C-alpha atoms as one frame of an Amber mdcrd trajectory, in Angstrom:
protein
  24.671  13.576  -1.390  25.537  14.352  -5.060  22.248  16.329  -5.264  22.138
  17.980  -1.824  21.361  17.215   1.701  19.195  14.070   3.012  17.319  14.682
   6.318  16.338  11.601   8.203  14.717  10.513  11.490  15.566   7.535  13.415
  15.867   6.192  16.737  18.276   4.171  18.804  18.685   0.531  17.787  21.248
  -2.255  17.956  23.378  -2.206  15.188  23.096  -5.816  14.351  19.380  -5.150
  13.584  18.261  -5.181   9.774  17.565  -1.659   8.660  14.067  -0.594   7.664
  13.777   2.474   5.180  10.634   4.142   5.262   9.314   6.527   2.568   6.617
   9.017   3.212   3.639  10.127   1.062   4.385  13.739  -0.695   4.048  16.486
  -0.274   4.597  15.572   3.568   8.059  14.233   5.402   9.133  11.718   7.812
   7.285  13.604  10.422   4.428  11.094   9.685   6.601   8.233  10.834   8.095
   9.960  13.930   5.506   8.541  16.283   6.129   5.121  14.829   9.815   4.809
  15.081  10.104   3.712  18.767   7.668   0.873  18.054   9.903  -0.447  15.495
  13.258  -0.808  17.283  12.958  -3.699  19.005  13.363  -5.718  15.657  14.897
  -3.489  13.160  16.907  -0.050  12.793  14.240   2.243  11.370  15.278   5.216
   9.350  12.617   7.355   7.728  13.817   9.479   4.896  12.805  12.939   3.763
  12.381  12.337  -0.111  14.541  14.960  -2.055  12.455  18.360  -2.263  10.474
  17.535   0.783  10.839  17.851   4.375  14.386  18.807   5.599  15.871  17.472
   2.210  17.539  19.608  -0.523  15.480  19.840  -3.563  15.661  16.983  -6.217
  16.798  18.150  -9.747  14.355  19.568 -11.976  12.217  16.769 -13.567  13.391
  13.716 -11.798  11.822  10.661 -12.769  10.943   7.520 -10.517  14.098   5.760
 -11.371  15.935   9.083 -10.019  14.040   8.788  -6.647  14.475   5.126  -6.467
  18.304   5.266  -6.976  18.396   7.975  -4.169  17.039   5.459  -1.829  20.093
   2.983  -2.524  22.698   6.099  -2.189  21.120   6.751   1.164  21.407   3.013
   1.971  25.055   3.280   1.095  25.719   6.444   3.333  23.938   4.475   6.010
  26.353   1.589   5.474  23.295  -0.819   4.869  24.238  -3.449   2.326  20.509
  -5.022   2.405  17.350  -3.354   3.606  13.684  -3.634   4.244  11.986  -1.040
   2.143   8.337   0.483   3.206   6.588   3.344   1.635   3.013   5.136   1.657
   1.507   6.269  -1.406   4.242   8.137  -3.677   6.561   6.596  -1.157   5.441
   3.157  -1.910   5.914   3.631  -5.633   9.743   4.911  -4.702  10.122   1.870
  -2.702   8.755  -0.865  -5.171  10.944   0.866  -7.968  14.029   0.789  -5.647
  13.287  -2.877  -4.816  12.690  -3.836  -8.467  16.185  -2.179  -9.312  18.203
  -3.730  -6.599  16.088  -7.125  -5.635  19.381  -8.590  -4.268  19.637  -5.862
  -1.800  16.051  -6.089  -0.607  15.152  -7.925   2.404  11.467  -7.356   2.133
   9.107  -4.759   0.765   5.914  -3.211   2.409   3.462  -0.985   0.354   0.641
   0.893   2.122  -1.681   2.838   0.163  -0.208   1.864  -3.375  -1.674   4.154
  -6.187  -2.536   1.788  -8.968  -3.405   4.509 -11.277  -5.077   3.607 -14.667
  -3.262   5.097 -17.750  -6.340   7.522 -18.024  -6.032   8.613 -14.467  -2.393
   9.517 -14.728  -3.216  11.544 -17.757  -5.704  13.317 -16.225  -3.578  14.241
 -13.274  -0.734  15.350 -15.345  -3.169  17.700 -17.133  -4.929  19.664 -14.204
  -4.119  18.161 -10.857  -2.417  20.118  -8.097  -0.908  23.080  -9.865   1.610
  25.378  -8.414   0.513  27.377  -5.638   2.516  30.602  -5.586   3.051  33.066
  -2.496   0.234  35.943  -2.219   1.020  38.935  -0.414  -2.404  38.525   1.360
  -1.497  35.307   2.547  -4.117  33.665   0.243  -1.819  30.830  -0.799  -2.031
  29.421   2.817  -5.866  29.594   2.735  -5.544  27.451  -0.463  -3.622  24.857
   1.445  -6.087  24.949   4.504  -8.742  24.378   1.831  -7.187  22.013   0.065
  -6.183  19.630   3.294  -9.796  19.952   4.977 -11.331  19.190   1.492  -9.382
  15.918   1.196  -9.730  14.968   4.944 -12.710  16.643   6.320 -12.480  14.536
   9.589  -8.653  15.732  10.084  -8.268  17.703  13.658  -5.958  20.944  13.708
  -3.158  19.306  14.952  -2.739  16.763  12.073  -3.992  19.356   9.445  -0.827
  21.752  10.540   1.350  18.542  10.248   0.202  18.721   6.468   0.478  22.431
   6.473   4.053  22.162   7.256   4.800  19.760   4.576   3.125  21.635   1.768
   4.829  24.912   3.040   8.266  23.463   3.103   7.889  21.805  -0.317   7.339
  25.115  -1.843   4.757  26.520  -4.057   5.485  23.598  -6.636   4.826  20.963
  -4.385   3.616  18.314  -6.665   7.003  17.603  -8.301   7.137  13.858  -7.201
   3.418  13.574  -7.917   4.319  14.320 -11.676   7.180  11.832 -11.587   4.480
   8.978 -10.625   1.810  10.239 -13.114   4.435  10.140 -15.883   5.609   6.785
 -14.727   4.010   3.671 -16.695   4.751   1.026 -14.451   6.145  -2.269 -15.933
   5.265  -4.420 -12.756   6.146  -8.131 -12.949   3.505 -10.532 -11.946   5.745
 -12.358  -9.448   7.680  -9.788  -7.134  11.408 -11.054  -6.553  11.060 -10.341
  -2.584   8.504 -10.845   0.110   5.997  -8.105  -0.309   3.286  -7.097   2.176
   0.354  -5.012   0.750  -1.694  -3.039   3.354  -4.893  -0.957   2.745  -6.879
   1.186   5.216 -10.421   1.126   4.883 -10.542   4.784   5.550  -7.484   5.552
   3.206  -8.184   7.863   0.357  -6.385   5.449  -2.060  -8.280   2.341  -0.645
 -10.598   2.218  -3.970  -7.215   1.252  -5.416  -6.442  -1.972  -3.119  -8.154
  -4.422  -5.446  -6.279  -3.203  -8.573  -2.957  -3.299  -6.230  -3.824  -7.082
  -5.373  -4.289  -7.804  -8.918  -0.896  -6.123  -9.577   0.826  -8.097  -7.049
  -0.778 -11.395  -6.953   2.012 -13.110  -4.870   1.896 -10.264  -2.364   0.505
 -10.834   1.050  -2.632  -8.425   1.426  -3.940  -7.334   4.815  -6.739  -4.789
   5.134  -6.495  -2.337   8.290 -10.129  -1.678   9.312 -10.641   2.273   9.888
  -6.961   3.003   9.014  -6.532   6.494   7.338  -3.618   7.822   5.423  -2.088
   8.730   8.660  -2.521   5.535  10.717   1.212   5.285  11.121   0.870   8.772
  12.933  -2.490   8.149  14.678  -1.981   4.469  15.582   1.599   3.766  15.475
   1.626   0.516  17.471  -1.116  -0.791  15.272   0.727   0.065  12.045   3.954
  -1.296  13.678   2.534  -4.443  14.757   1.423  -5.175  11.163   4.847  -4.874
  10.001   6.642  -6.688  12.522   4.392  -9.759  12.194   5.279  -9.868   8.078
   8.915  -8.950   8.919   9.376 -11.909  11.496   8.229 -14.493   9.181  10.593
 -13.207   6.173  13.531 -11.202   7.268
């Protein structure tokens, strides 16, 4: 790509099926979707992208804004030869998916937002000021302890295997893992009351962002809203069949 390499994960699927682009939460990678992909391939060609700067993708140019991340989605779609796609995103990935869909609604078959971060202006300002500072390497390895403490502090229920998936994401992203976060916090979304494509809004009751679900429903009153009882931020990794079924049921009616 113009800014460097983009890494993605996919599985074999018939070429005539619609393309589904999956965008992950930061600072992780498409690894969170790896277990999900085989459960989608019966009705779509699923492609999980690594956001520029995360996973196996090259770093994004400094100070990319949401519009840049959204445009990158379409650059990837072009490289895949997909004129129209379905978009799905989790957390930061849901912001990128939404903005990509709004930028090119004529190319967006449908949209799925899981854990959409409907921050208030005050919350965005607070996070810009003091949240997720850089974590430079230390000779004693203390920076790794910082990451472990952060992950286990946010997800005390998380087992070691899933925690290591998160650690991999943080380590690969580098000491300044929050560059895409800051783009979200700088972004003042001018969300239309009526989205121009079929939209599914998903919320998991054990997701750390579930407290924003009602806000998101007010932002997107025309979206189909569905609650996944007991689902965490990582439902696509922990319960891939369940998450795939929720998307497939929606897609069957709209794509």
